[in-house]
N, C-alpha and C positions, 0 to 999 in steps of 0.2 A: 311600492315596496312593502308597506305594512299590510296591504291586502294579501299579498303573496305569503307573507309570514303567517297571517291568520289561517290561510288555507293549508300551509305546510304543517302547522301545529295540529290542525284538525285531521289531516290525512294520516298522520302517524300516531294518532291517539295519545297525544301528550297532554290532554286535559283542556279545560276552559281557561282562556287568557284572562288574567286579572290585572287591571290597571293599564297603564300606557306601555307601548313598546318603545323602549328607550335606546337611542343610538349610543354606541360605545366608541370613544375616541381612541386614536392610536394607529389604526390601519392606514398604510400608505397606498395600497392597491385594491383592497377589498373593503366592504362595509360590514360592520358587526353591530348586532342589536341584542339587548338584554330583554328576555321575555319571561314573565312570571305566570305560571299556570296553576291549576288546581293540583297538579302532580309534582311540581317543583319549579326550580328556576333554571332557565336555559340560556345559552348564548347561541344565536343564529348568525352564521357568516354567509353573506351574499357575495358570491364570487363576481369579480369584475367581468362584465359581458364582453369587453374588448379582448381581454386576455383569453377568454374561453373560445374565441374565434381562431386562435393561433393553431397551426397544424400540429398534431401530436399532443395537444395539451391534455386531452382526456386520458391518454395512455400514461402520461406523467403522473396525473392525479391518482390513477388506479395503482400505479407502482408505489407511490407514496403511501397510499392506504394500506397496501399489503405490508410494507415495511413498518408502518405504525403498529400493526398487529404484532410484529416480531418484537418491537420495543415493549409492548404491553406484556408479552409472554416472558420477557427478561426483566420485568419489574423495574423498568426505567421510570422515574417519576414524571409522567407526562399527563396532559389533559387530552385524552383521545376523543375523536369524533364518535358519536353514537352510530351503531350499525342497525340498519333496517332491511330486512330481507336479504341479508348478506352484503349490503352496500353501505358505504359510508357517505359517498358523494351522492346527493339527491337532486333529481331534475324535476322542475315544476314550471309549467307554462313558459318553456324556453329558457328559464334561468337555472342556475346551479347553486346548491346550498350545502352547508355542513351544519349539524346541530351538536352542541356540546352541553354537558351538564355545567352549570355555572360554577366556576372555581373562585372561591373567595380569596382575598389577598390583594397585594399591590404589585404592579409591574415594577421592575427594577428602575430606580431613579438614576438616570444617566449622570446626574451631577453629583451623586454621592455614593458611588459604588465602592464597597469595602473590599479589603483583601480577602475576608472570609467568604464573601459572595463570589469573588473570582475563583477562589479555591474550589468551592462547591460546583460552580459552573464547569470548570475544567475537569473535575472528577466525573460529572455526568457525561460530558462529551467523551471522555476516555472510556467510560463504561459502554457507551453506544458503539464506539469504534472497535472495541475488543470483541463484540458479539460475533462478527463474521469477517475477521481480518485475514487477508491472503496476500502473499507475494504473487505477482502475476507477470505474465509476459508483457514486455514493453509495448505500449499502445501508441498509436499516432498522437502526437502532441497537438492539442488544440491551442493554436496561437491567436492572439488578439490582433485583428487587422482593421481597426476602426479608422476611417478616413475623416479625421477632424477638420481638415481643410475643406472637404466637400460639405460637411455640416455647417461650417462657418459661412461658406458661400450661400447655402440655403437660408441661413438665418439673416444674412444681409439682404437678400432679395425680398424678404417679407418684412424687413425692418423689425425683426424680433429682438427683444431685449437681451437675449443670451448671446447675441453677436459680439458684444463688447468683451464679455468675460471669456469667450472662446478665443478671441483674437489676442487678448492680453496674456493668455496662458497656453498658447498653441505649442510653443517649444517645450514647456513643462509636460504637457500631455503626451506629446510624441515621444519624448525621452522616457517618460514613465512607462509607456506602453512597451518600449524596447526592453526596459528592465524587467517588466512583468514576463515577457516572452523568454528572456534568458533564464529567469528563475524557474519557469515551468519546465524548461529543458533539463534542469538539474534535479527535478523531483524523482525520488525512488519509485519503482513500479510496485505500489501497494494499493490494494482496494479494500474498502470497508463501507459499512453503512454510515452515511454522513448526513448531518443536519446543518447545512451551511447557513441556515437562517436562525441559528440558536444564539442570537445576539441578546443584549440586555433587555430589549423591548419584548422578547419572546420567552422570558422567564418570569413567573409570578412567585411571590414570597408570601407564605402564610405561617406565622409563628416560627420564622427562621428556616422553614422547609421550602425547597425550590421545586417548582412544577413547570415543565417545558410546555409551551403552547405553540400553536401555528406550525404544524408539522407537514404542511403540503409540499415542502421542498425536500423531503426525505428522498434520498437516492443513493446509489453506490457511487463512491468517488474516492479521491486520494485523501487519506486521513491526515497526512502531513500538511498539505495545503489548507485543508479545512481547519485544523487546529491553529495554524499560523494566523489565518485571517481572523478567526473568532477571538484569539488571545489579544490581538491588537484592539478589537472593538471593546472587549471587556476592560482593557487597561486604559481606556479613555481617549483613544485617537479620534473617535467619531465626533466628540464635542470639544476636541482640542484641549483636553485636560489629562494628558498622558501621565501615568504614575508607574514608575519602575517596579514598585512593590507589588502592584496589582498584576503586572505582566508576569513577574516571578511566581506569584501565588497561583495564577491560572495554570501555569505549566507544572507547578508542584502538584496540584490536584490532578491534572491530566496524567502526568507520568506515574502517579501513585496507582491510578486505575489501569493504565495501558501504556506500555513502552514498546514501540515497534522497532526500536534499535537505531532510529535515525538520530544523528548527532550534530548536524550542521545547519540548524535553523537560521543561524546568522548569515549563511550564504544565500538564503532565500528571501532576502528583504523585498525583492521585486514583487513577490506574491502579494505584498501589501497593496499593490495597485490593481488588485482584482476589482476594485471599485470601477474600473473602466467599463465593464459590462453594464453596471447599474447606471453609470454616467451616460452611456449611449442610449439606454432605454429612456432616460429622462430628457435627453436632448430631443429624441423623437417625440416624446410626449409634448414637450414645449413647442415643437414645430407642427403639432397637429397630425403627426404620422401614426399615432396610436389611438386616435379618437378625436372627435371635433368638439367635445363638451368643454365649455369654458373653464369649469372647475378642474378638469383633467389637465388642460394646457397650463393653467396657473400652477398646479402642483409640479408639473414638469419643469417649469422655469425655476421655481423655488429649489427643487432638488438638484437641478443642474448646477446652480450657483453654490449650493451647500456642498455638493460632492467635489467640485473643483477646489473649494476651500479645504476640504479634508485631504485631498491629494497634495496640495501645497504644504499643508501642515505636516503630513507624513514625511515629505522630503526634508523638512527642517529638523525632525527629531530622529533621523535615521541612525546616527551614531549612538544616541541614548538607547534605542531599541536593541541595536546589535550588541551593546555592552552587556545587556541582560542575557541575550540568547547565547552568547559565547560561553556562559557559565552555568548552563542548565544542568549539566551532569558531570560529576567528577569522573565517571566511568567512561572515558573516551578511548578505551583500548578495545580492539577487536581480538578475540581469542578464537583460534581455529585449531581443531585437532583432526588428525588422521583417524580412521576407524580401525581397520584390521591391524592388530598388533600394537595398537596404541590405546584407543578408548575401549576397544573390545578385548575380551579375554580370549584365551586360546580355544575355548569351546564355542566361539562365534556368538557370544552374548555380551550384553552390557549389564554390569551388576546393578541391582536395585539401589545400592548405596550411591553409585555414580549417577543414576537417573534422578534419584531424589535430590542429590546435592546440586546438580546442574539446574534442575527445574526450580529449586528454591532460590538459587543465585540469580537465575534469569528473571524471576519475578521481582527481585530487588534491583535489577538494572544491569546485570552482567550481559555483555554482548558476546554470545557464543554461537559458533556454528561448526560444521565439520566438512572436511574435504576427503573424498574417497575415490578409488578407482571403480567402485561398485556403481551400478545403475541406481536410480532413485527407487525403483521397484524392489530391488534387492536390499538396499539400505534400510528401507522403511520396515521390513520384516524384523529388523533389529533395533532401529532407532524410533519406532513408532510411539513410544512412551515419552520421548523427549519433547517438551513443549517449547520448541524453538521459534523465535520471532523473525530471524534473519533467513534469507535463502541459504540453501546448502549446495555445496560444490560436489558434483558427481562426475563419474567417467573421467577422472583425472583432470577436471576442469572443462571438459567439453560440454557439460550440461549443468545449468544453474536451475535448481528446482525448489519447490516448497515442500518441506518435510511433513507438513500437516495434511495437505491435500494430495501430494504426489504429482502435482502438475509441473510440467516443464515451463520454466520462465524464459530461459534462453538456451539455445542449442547450436552447436557447431556442426556444419554439414560439409561434406566433400563436394567439390565442384564436379561437373560432368566429366571434365578433362581428367581430374584426379582419379575418379572412379575407373576410367579406362586404363590409366597407368597402373592402378592397383591390380586390376585383372591380369595385366601382363607380368607385373613384378611378383605376383603371388600365385604361381601355379600349384603350390602346396596347400593352398587355403582349404580345399574340400577335405583334406585329410587332417589338418591341424587346427582349423579355426572356424570362427563364425563372424558374421557382420551384424552390427546393431543398426537397425533401420527404423525410422519413425514413420509409422503409418497413422496419419492423423495425430491424435494426442498420445498414442500408445507406442512405446518402443518395443520392437520385436527383435529377438536374437535368432538369426537365421543361419542354418548350416546345411550343407549338402548331404543328402541321405546316402549312406554307403559305409565304407571302411574308415575308421578313425583311429588315431593313436590313443593309447590308454588314457592320457590326460584329458583329451577332449571327450572321449566316451564317458569318462567318469563325470564330467561336467554335465553332459547331456542326461545321464541317468539321474543325477541329483535333482535336475529340474524337470523330470519326466512328467510331473503333474501340472506344470506351468504352461498354459496355452500360448504364451508369447515366446517360448523357446521351442522352435519347431523346425522340421526339415523342409527343404525345397529341392527341386529336381535339377535346376540348371544354374549356371553362374549369373545370368541376367536376373533371375529371381532372387539370387543371393543379395543383390544390390538394389532391390526394389524400393519404392517409396522414397524416403530421404535418408540415404546412408550417412552415418556420422561417426562410426567407430569400428575398427577392425581388431580382432583379438586372435592371436595364435598361441598355442601352448604345446609343450612337449619337453623333452630333455634338453639340457643346455647345448649338447652337441647338435641336436636337430634344429633348434630355433636360432642359435647364434649366427649361422650363415645367412639366414633370412633377414635377420636384423642388420647385418653388414650390407646387405643389398638395398634395403629400403631407407636406411638412415642417411644416405648421401643426398636424398632429395630434400630440399629445404622448404617445400610447400606443405609439409605436414610435420607433426610432432611424433617421434618414435620413442617408446620406453621399453627397455628390456631388463627384466629383473626376476629373481627367484620368488616363487609364491610363498606367502606367509605361513601356510599350513602344511604344504606338501613339498616333496622333493622334485619339483618340476619348475620350468621357467615359462614366463609369459612375455609375449611381445604385443604391445598395444599401440595402435596407430590412430591418431585423431587429427583433425584439421589444424593448420598452423595457428599460432598465437592463442591456443587454448590448452594451457597447462594449469595445474593447481595454483602455481604462483601467480600467473597472469589473471586468472579469474578471481582469486582472493584479493588481489590488488584492486580489481574492478569493484568488488563489493566494499572494500575499505573506502575507496574514494567516493562511491555512490552514496554511502550512508554517512560519510563525513567523520570517520574515525581518525584520530591523530597518531595512534600507535597500533602495531600488530605483533601479537605473540602467538607462536605456533608450536604444535607438538607432533612428533612423528617417530617413525622407526625404520622406514625403508628408503630405497634410492629415489623413488618418485616423490619423496618429501624434501629432498635436497633443494630443489628450486624454490620452494616456499620458505625454507630456512634462510636462503640467500636474500630474500626480500623483506624478511621480518626484522623488527627491532629487537626481539628476543626469540630464541628458538630453544626448545627443550626436547632432548631425546629420552625416550623411556629406556630403562635399564636393559631391556631385551633388544634394543635397536642394533642395527649393523654398525660395525666400528667406523665405517666411513661417515655415517650420520653423527655418531657421538663426537667425532673429531671436530666437526664444524659447529656443533651446538653451543649455545650460551651456557648450558648446564645439562646434567643428566639427573633425571628424577627416578622414582621407583619404577617397577615393571608394570606391564599391562594387567598382570594378575593381582596387583596391589592397589588398584583404583588410583594410580599415581596422578593422572590428570585431574580428577575430581579433588584429590587432596591438595594439589598445587593451587587450583582455583579458589578453594575455600580459604586457604591461608592468605593468598594474595588479596582477596576481597576483604578479609578481616583487617588487613593492614590499611586498605583504602578507606 
């Protein structure tokens, strides 16, 4: 090993080695050495050869290296690997290495972690997560499926010492794995850069400043899960010295730097058992499945026993942990506003005062989003300056989207049978309307080329420069791709009979109302169970909010008024809306929603 390090230092022109190459303790999977040369002091990490044989491992390291550069660019306090000829990971004589400049300081002492250290660690993690945080489309959930009985049988066959501890804790392990899987199903669909290995052993302290080391585990992941796991490790669960104050401090630092809007960390306690994957790896080490070296097997046995002890301890302090998590934020209310006629002014803009107020309150912890009949593409031309952390509800609830990226997170689609029914029920569609179809990630608004009523022609003319609003020649082309929304417009006398015809079918949602800005009526049809109210309720439950407050002005806002704890109509709202509202606030021309939010947050 030392001969390889000599060669490595020479090959990369790091000077002449002075003194001995000294092993550095602390690594569980790789070996680290301190090397002093004529040009400075370096740390050389020798990657575990057995791990480097795993499929896809080099791709993972390359990805982590690229993300490490992003952290460097964002001034995250890390100890990055040195780069040589564009590469961080170095290959020499069949081995793989990283070289770092030596960072002076001390690794966190697991037995005396302070609340101040927890706060700083949480703040660093929050700053990492906020770099590239996105609401994303729901992905397939990776469930844990470890067969502990099979490992127990394998351990018994070779008379391995881990057999006893596996047998004594079999029920605990299987039950904990079930809790882990249930918690993973509850996680919101958020993606961010994550360093799941940023536990106390991977932060060094020098004169009170924290420096993150060992960044090979950098990847995109779920920030809620990542934060939960690391908060428990920093609060003392690893060495069975849990401190409520440290858990609260970690989250205080984290939420100061980054708040993704999630409010139900106490419902995710099962995530604490993510130790399952580490446990399985060490069971395999102990059984010689990850390498035959005696030292490796011994480490596997020790870590298997230690990890099962941690899982047992976590079970014993579940109530204490959840008592802290339930009180992380006093702002457990979700606020949702309609756009047109409510948050927006009559000139189809949002005032700079409203934008500034909402952004400032959001940074302080306000959970705010909007619900609109517009598409995300249309909405973002108006809401683009709003720095919203939660998904937004578009197309009257048919599409859940990310306001920052414009990506669709969830979308409602008509079935093939419903498409055929719509073709039959809507012979007027070529003259009066268009169909919103998803072609890949892009939603297109398609209409039949030909004669149109003035309302539709005006809409087409308004979007003349938009390539996603385009004509097609035939009805089948009108419903191409993945159709999810049908819109017809015209006078009340023209559209009302069409509404009477389609609303009798319970397989979709139909909304008929006057346009906010013009003297025309719109009929909008979307798949069943996708209204503003139903999608807002989904967001509320997914992110764990306890209360819902909404703002609106039109008929399509009434369903969300009915499911809200409080509902407020703007002064310019329809009388039908005002009658069922909790209260009436100023008009959309007076920044009434922003003013309400500011006063409410001052009270809280």
